[in-house]
N, C-alpha and C positions, 0 to 999 in steps of 0.2 A: 669381332669388331663390334664397338658402340654405336648404337643408332640414334642420330640427333637430327637436326633440321636440314632442308635440302640445300645442297651446294650445286651451282649450275654454272657451266660454261657453254658457249655457242658462239658459231660464226658462219658467215657465207663467203663464199670467194668466187669471183667471177671464172668462168672456165676459159682455157685459151682459144676455143674455137669462136668464142665471143669477143675477147679481147683482140683477136686479128681484125674484127670488122668494126669494133668500136661499140658494140651492143652492151647494155648494162646488164649487171647480174639480175637474173629473172626469178631467183629464189628469194624467200622471206620464211623468217621464222619468228615466234613468240613465246616469251615465258611470263607467267603471271602466277601470283601467289595470293591466294585468298583466304579470309577467315570465316568458316561456315560456323552457323550458332550451333549446330548439332554435330559436327564431324570435325571441328578444329581446322588445322592447315589443310588446305587444298590447293594442289599444284596443276596448273595447265601448261604442256609442253606441245608444241605443234609447229609443222613445217608445210610451206606450200611450193611448188614449183611451176613457175611459169612457162607455158609451152614455148619452146624454142622458136618456132615459126609465127606466134602471135605478137603484134606490133606493141601491144601494151600489157602483155602478161606479167610484168613486173608490178604493174599498178593492180592488176587482179589479184597476184599473191598477196600483196600487203592488205588491200581490201578483204580477201577471204580470211586471213589471219585475224583481223581487226574485228569483223563482224562475228565470227564464231566465239572469239573471247568475250563479246558484248553479250551475246547469248547467255554463256554460262555464268557470267557475272550476275546477270538479273535472276536466274535459275537459282544462284546461292544466296542472293540477296533475300529471295522469297522465302527463304527458310527450307528450302528443298535439299535433298541429299545426292551425293554421288551414287550412294548405294540403291537410290531409287531410278536412276538413269536407265533408258530402254532404247531400243532401236527407233520406235516412232517418234520419241522425243528428239533424238540426235538428228533424224532424218529431217524434221522440221528446222532444225538450226542449220543443216546443210541446203535446204530448200530457201531459208533465208539469205544464206551467202549468195546463192544463185540469183536471187532477186536482186540484191545489192550491185551484183555485176551487171545484170542486166539494165538496171537503172543508170549506172554509170556509163554503160554503151550508148544508151538513148541520149544521155545528156551531152555525150561528147560526138554524137552523130556517127558512131563507128559500129562495126559488127562486133556482135556479142563474142564470137570467136576470137576477137583480138584480145581479149582478157581471159583466155584459157587458162586454167591452173588445176594442179592438184590440192589435195588437202588432207593431212596426216595428223591425227591429234591425240593426246593422252591425257587424262584428268584422272588424277590420284589423290584419295584421302589416306587418312592412317590405315584404314581398313579394307579399302576398296579400291578397284582400278577400273577405268572405262576406257575404252580405245574405239576410235573410228577413223575409216580411211575411204576415199575415192582416189584412185591412181596409183602411180608407183611410189618409190621410196618405202621405208619401213621403219617400225618400232621393234627393238630389241630389248629384252629385260634380262637381268641376271637370274641363271636358273638354279646355280649351285656355287660352290667356292671359285670354280674356274670356267663354267659353262654358261653360254649365253643362248637366249632361243628367241626367235622371231614371233611376233603377234599375229601378222598376217603376212604372207608372202606378197611382194610387189605385184600389182596388177599391169602385166604386160599383154599386148595383144599377139598377133601372130609373130611379130617381130619385136625384138628386145627393145627398139627405140619408140615404140607405140604404147599407148596407155589410155586410161580414162580421164577426161576433165570434167570439172563441175559444170561448166558451160555445155556440155553435150546433152542432148535432148534425153537420152536414156540412162545418164551418168548415175543418177541416184539410186536406180536400180542395181547398180554394183556396189552401193555402199556396204561397207562391212563394218559391223558393230560386236563389241565383246564387253561383257562386265564380269569381273572376278572379284569373289570375296577374299583377297589376297593382299596382303601388305607387301608393296613391292619396293625394294630399298635402292636399286639402281636401273637406270634404264637408258637408253640414247635412241634418239629420232632422227632420221636424215632422209635427204632427198636423193633422187636416183643417180646423180653424180657420185655418191659414196658407194653405191651398191657394188662396184667391180672390185674395191679395196675389201669388202667385208662380208658379201654372201658368196656362197659356193653353188653356183647355178646346177651343177651336175647332180649334186646331191639333196640340195634344198637345205642347206645348214648354214650357220652362222660361224664365221672365223672368229672364234672367242679370244683368240690371244690380242687381237687389236683392241677390242674393248677393255681387255684386262689391263692392257698398257695405257689406255687413253683415259680410264678412269682413275688411275691412281693419283694424278695430280689433283682432280676434282675431290677426291676423298681427302686429300692433305691440306685443303683450304681452311685457312686460320678461322674464317667468318662465314656463316650462311649467307644464302642469296646468291644474285647474279655476280660473278667475278669478271671485271673488266679486262684486268691483266693478264689472266689466263686466256680470257676469250681473244684477245689480240694476237697472242702467241698461237692460238688454234687457228686463228684466220692467216698467220703467217705460214703455218704447216700446211693447211689445205690449198696454197698458193705455191709451194715448193715444187721444185723439179721432180723429186721423188713421187709426189702425188700427180702432178700434172702429165707425168710420162704415161701414167695408167689410165688417165681419164680427162678428155677436154671439156666435159660439161661443167655448168656451175654445180658448186658443192655447197651443201649446208649440212651442218652437225651440232646437234645440241645433245649435250651430256649432263647427267643429273645423278646426284648420289646423297643418300642419307646415312650413309657409312662414314665413320670416322677413321681415319688411320691411326693406329696405336703407335 
């Protein structure tokens, strides 16, 4: 397959457990494309999952995505490279996210815990890929013609429905970071509502057929960039009975490909 510009689709869908109570979708995602003076096209893909028990976690998730993206934008605008990213730098960005959430909580007169959320991010240039994560959800990348691998296994506590949140005092001690000098051409990033559909917990493996199927229409997009029509179709799919019968949580899935269908 020919390699070209990034084609992207993404959507969030409220879980049935939330729709029954009238609660909003507490997931957020962000896609940004930057031009680096030294590395050319750089793509940011990220998702954040607000804690279900936190009153304003939907706001927290949106703020987390916005602040991380702002930090990356300033970093690239200063002439810095994805290839130079390291754990201390990215930890500072996560610190900044936590500070923004704390400032919002103080301004609202609410406990910081009310804005609890996870954060999972991928930053890719043409030659390097950086990944960072606090909490559950995951990033998966194409490993071969038919196989996919995860970057970090979701951070779960003793129970499957517990995890780390950026607002937790010790959460940044759980920050996972990876930088690889590899050109990645396809990947997906998702919140924990998608996990039961695509991860096999017994073997810690990825259900590759799901992503092979989901990336096919992304690859076939006529134009690069974020496709609204395909994203709307993805939203409908994530809200379908076939999906909701397997997971009642909010669901966010972001798909990206630099491969072109022949």
